[in-house]
C-alpha positions in Angstrom: 0.0 0.0 0.0 2.7 2.5 1.1 4.9 1.5 -1.8 2.2 2.3 -4.3 1.9 5.8 -2.9 5.7 6.2 -3.1 5.8 5.0 -6.7 3.0 7.4 -7.6 4.9 10.3 -6.0 8.1 9.3 -7.8 6.3 9.1 -11.1 4.7 12.5 -10.6 8.0 14.1 -9.8 9.5 12.4 -12.8 6.8 13.7 -15.1 6.7 17.2 -13.6 10.5 17.8 -13.9 11.2 15.6 -16.9 13.7 13.5 -14.9 13.9 9.7 -15.4 12.2 7.7 -12.7 15.4 5.9 -11.9 17.1 9.3 -11.2 14.2 10.4 -8.9 14.4 7.1 -7.0 18.2 7.5 -6.6 17.8 11.1 -5.2 15.3 9.9 -2.7 17.4 6.9 -1.6 20.6 8.8 -1.4 19.3 11.1 1.4 18.4 8.1 3.6 21.7 6.3 2.7 23.5 9.4 4.0 21.5 9.4 7.2 22.3 5.8 7.7 26.0 6.4 7.1 26.1 9.2 9.7 24.2 7.2 12.3 26.3 4.0 11.8 29.6 6.0 11.9 29.0 7.0 15.6 31.5 5.5 18.0 29.8 4.0 21.0 32.3 5.5 23.6 32.5 9.0 22.1 29.4 11.2 22.7 30.6 13.8 20.2 30.4 11.3 17.3 26.6 11.0 17.6 25.7 13.6 14.9 22.3 15.1 14.0 21.4 15.0 10.4 18.9 17.5 9.0 17.1 16.9 5.7 15.7 20.2 4.5 11.9 20.3 4.3 11.8 16.8 6.0 13.2 17.0 9.5 16.1 16.1 11.8 17.4 12.6 12.6 19.1 12.5 15.9 19.9 10.3 18.9 18.4 11.7 22.2 20.9 12.6 24.9 19.5 10.0 27.3 19.9 7.3 24.7 23.5 8.3 24.0 24.2 8.0 27.8 22.6 4.6 27.8 24.7 3.4 24.9 27.9 4.7 26.4 27.2 3.2 29.8 26.2 -0.2 28.4 29.4 -0.3 26.4 31.4 0.5 29.5 29.7 -2.2 31.5 30.2 -4.8 28.7 33.9 -3.8 28.3 34.4 -4.0 32.0 32.9 -7.5 32.1 35.0 -8.7 29.2 38.2 -7.4 30.7 37.5 -9.2 33.9 36.8 -12.4 32.0 40.0 -12.2 30.0 42.2 -11.5 33.0 41.0 -14.8 34.6 39.6 -13.1 37.8 
């Protein structure tokens, strides 16, 4: 159902601007590929690497501060547990 709506919008943009459907699809997908790249590039133990991505006329994609703290704390706990295991204590 949703895909039909998306296809209809893509076709409409293609016709209105005389751009091949394939190019319109690529433009749409590239934005979200970039958002994914930025999110996946965050380093779990470095708060400053959790970047906000703003797509004009669409919105912001960001990780909330409390979630960043949770991610960092869970990594510290996991790493602490692993270091104790590997030391044989």
